[in-house]
C-alpha positions as CSV (number, residue, x, y, z in Angstrom):
1,M,-17.2,41.5,0.6
2,N,-13.7,40.3,0.5
3,L,-12.8,39.8,-3.1
4,R,-9.9,37.5,-2.3
5,S,-12.1,35.0,-0.4
6,K,-14.7,35.0,-3.2
7,S,-12.1,34.3,-5.9
8,S,-10.6,31.6,-3.7
9,R,-14.0,29.9,-3.3
10,L,-14.6,30.1,-7.0
11,A,-11.2,28.5,-7.8
12,V,-12.1,25.3,-5.9
13,S,-13.1,23.0,-8.8
14,L,-15.0,19.8,-8.6
15,E,-11.7,18.0,-9.5
16,N,-10.0,19.7,-6.5
17,R,-12.7,18.7,-4.1
18,I,-12.5,15.1,-5.4
19,F,-8.7,15.1,-5.0
20,V,-9.0,16.3,-1.4
21,A,-11.8,13.8,-0.7
22,L,-9.6,10.9,-2.1
23,L,-6.7,11.9,0.1
24,E,-8.9,12.3,3.2
25,T,-10.5,8.9,2.5
26,A,-7.2,7.2,1.9
27,D,-5.8,8.7,5.1
28,T,-8.9,7.6,7.2
29,I,-9.0,4.0,6.1
30,G,-5.2,3.8,5.9
31,Q,-4.8,4.8,9.5
32,E,-7.2,2.0,10.5
33,A,-5.1,-0.5,8.6
34,E,-1.8,1.0,10.0
35,Q,-3.1,0.5,13.6
36,L,-4.1,-3.1,12.9
37,V,-0.7,-4.1,11.5
38,K,1.0,-2.1,14.3
39,T,-0.4,-4.7,16.7
40,A,1.9,-7.3,14.9
41,G,4.9,-4.9,15.2
42,L,4.8,-3.9,11.6
43,T,4.5,-0.6,9.8
44,G,2.2,-0.2,6.8
45,A,5.2,-0.2,4.5
46,Q,6.6,-3.4,6.1
47,Y,3.3,-5.1,5.8
48,N,3.1,-4.1,2.1
49,V,6.6,-5.5,1.4
50,L,5.7,-8.8,3.1
51,R,2.5,-9.2,1.1
52,I,4.4,-8.4,-2.1
53,L,7.1,-11.0,-1.2
54,R,4.6,-13.6,-0.3
55,G,3.1,-13.2,-3.7
56,A,6.5,-13.6,-5.3
57,E,7.3,-16.8,-3.6
58,P,9.5,-18.8,-4.0
59,E,11.6,-16.7,-6.5
60,G,11.6,-13.5,-4.5
61,L,12.2,-10.1,-6.0
62,P,15.0,-7.6,-6.4
63,C,14.7,-4.3,-4.5
64,R,13.4,-2.4,-7.6
65,G,10.7,-5.1,-8.2
66,I,9.4,-4.6,-4.7
67,G,9.5,-0.8,-5.0
68,D,7.5,-1.0,-8.3
69,R,4.8,-2.9,-6.6
70,M,4.5,-0.8,-3.4
71,I,1.2,1.0,-2.7
72,S,3.0,4.0,-1.3
73,H,6.5,4.4,-2.7
74,D,9.2,4.5,-0.1
75,P,12.2,6.6,-1.3
76,D,14.6,4.6,0.8
77,M,13.6,1.0,0.1
78,T,17.1,-0.3,0.9
79,R,17.0,1.0,4.4
80,L,13.5,-0.4,4.9
81,L,14.7,-3.8,3.7
82,D,17.8,-3.5,6.0
83,R,15.5,-3.1,9.1
84,M,13.3,-5.9,8.0
85,E,16.3,-8.2,7.4
86,K,17.6,-7.4,10.9
87,R,14.2,-8.4,12.4
88,G,14.4,-11.8,10.5
89,L,11.4,-11.0,8.3
90,I,13.3,-11.2,5.0
91,T,16.5,-12.6,3.5
92,R,18.6,-11.1,0.8
93,E,20.9,-13.0,-1.5
94,R,23.2,-11.7,-4.3
95,Q,22.6,-13.7,-7.5
96,T,25.5,-15.7,-8.9
97,D,24.4,-15.3,-12.5
98,D,24.2,-11.5,-12.2
99,R,26.1,-10.1,-9.2
100,R,24.3,-6.7,-9.5
101,V,20.9,-8.4,-8.6
102,V,20.1,-9.0,-4.9
103,K,16.9,-11.2,-4.5
104,T,14.8,-10.6,-1.4
105,R,12.6,-13.4,0.0
106,I,10.1,-13.6,2.8
107,T,11.1,-15.8,5.8
108,P,8.9,-18.5,7.3
109,R,8.6,-16.4,10.4
110,A,7.2,-13.5,8.4
111,L,4.9,-15.9,6.5
112,S,3.5,-17.0,9.8
113,L,3.1,-13.4,10.9
114,L,1.2,-12.5,7.8
115,K,-1.1,-15.5,8.2
116,T,-2.1,-14.2,11.7
117,L,-3.0,-10.9,10.1
118,D,-4.9,-12.2,7.1
119,Q,-8.3,-12.7,8.8
120,P,-8.1,-9.5,10.9
121,V,-7.2,-7.4,7.8
122,H,-10.0,-9.1,5.8
123,D,-12.5,-8.3,8.6
124,L,-11.3,-4.7,8.8
125,H,-11.9,-4.2,5.1
126,K,-15.3,-5.7,5.4
127,R,-16.2,-3.3,8.2
128,Q,-14.7,-0.3,6.3
129,F,-17.1,-0.9,3.4
130,R,-20.1,-2.7,5.0
131,H,-22.3,0.3,4.5
132,M,-22.0,0.0,0.7
133,S,-23.7,-2.5,-1.6
134,V,-21.7,-4.8,-3.8
135,A,-23.0,-3.0,-6.8
136,R,-21.7,0.4,-5.5
137,L,-18.4,-1.1,-4.5
138,K,-17.9,-2.4,-8.0
139,I,-18.7,1.1,-9.4
140,L,-16.3,2.6,-6.9
141,S,-13.6,0.1,-7.9
142,D,-14.1,0.9,-11.6
143,L,-14.0,4.7,-11.0
144,L,-10.8,4.5,-9.0
145,E,-9.2,2.3,-11.6
146,E,-10.1,4.8,-14.2
147,V,-8.5,7.6,-12.2
148,R,-5.3,5.5,-11.7
149,V,-5.1,4.6,-15.4
150,R,-5.9,8.1,-16.7
151,K,-7.0,7.0,-20.1
152,S,-6.0,9.4,-22.7
153,R,-8.7,10.8,-25.0
């Protein structure tokens, strides 16, 4: 028996298997969502930015505020926003009271685009989880929240 393969198998902990399962699950359902928003000419990151900005209306948010709310953190938020501004999805305006702050806002065109995606995205999420009862979905939601928060003991 190969000692190395046996020790490798033993080293795979429950926590490691859960970690890998979470990544695989996120990738699977994330790809489905990515394909859906791609039909509207958006990437997942762009869709995420637009949803964040819709929620921040009418004030908008500075770049850092958007970055802090992103699901997947984009290391080059400025470049992402540059591309979105060129496409007419967002506007950016330097603040007069603090010239260091540039507020980003969603455009009416992007609001319309999001509106066309709202129902299809809702339907996708319903399909992705339709095999699970509401009670199990609540348990899953609570468990995932506990993992994210990492309560100290």
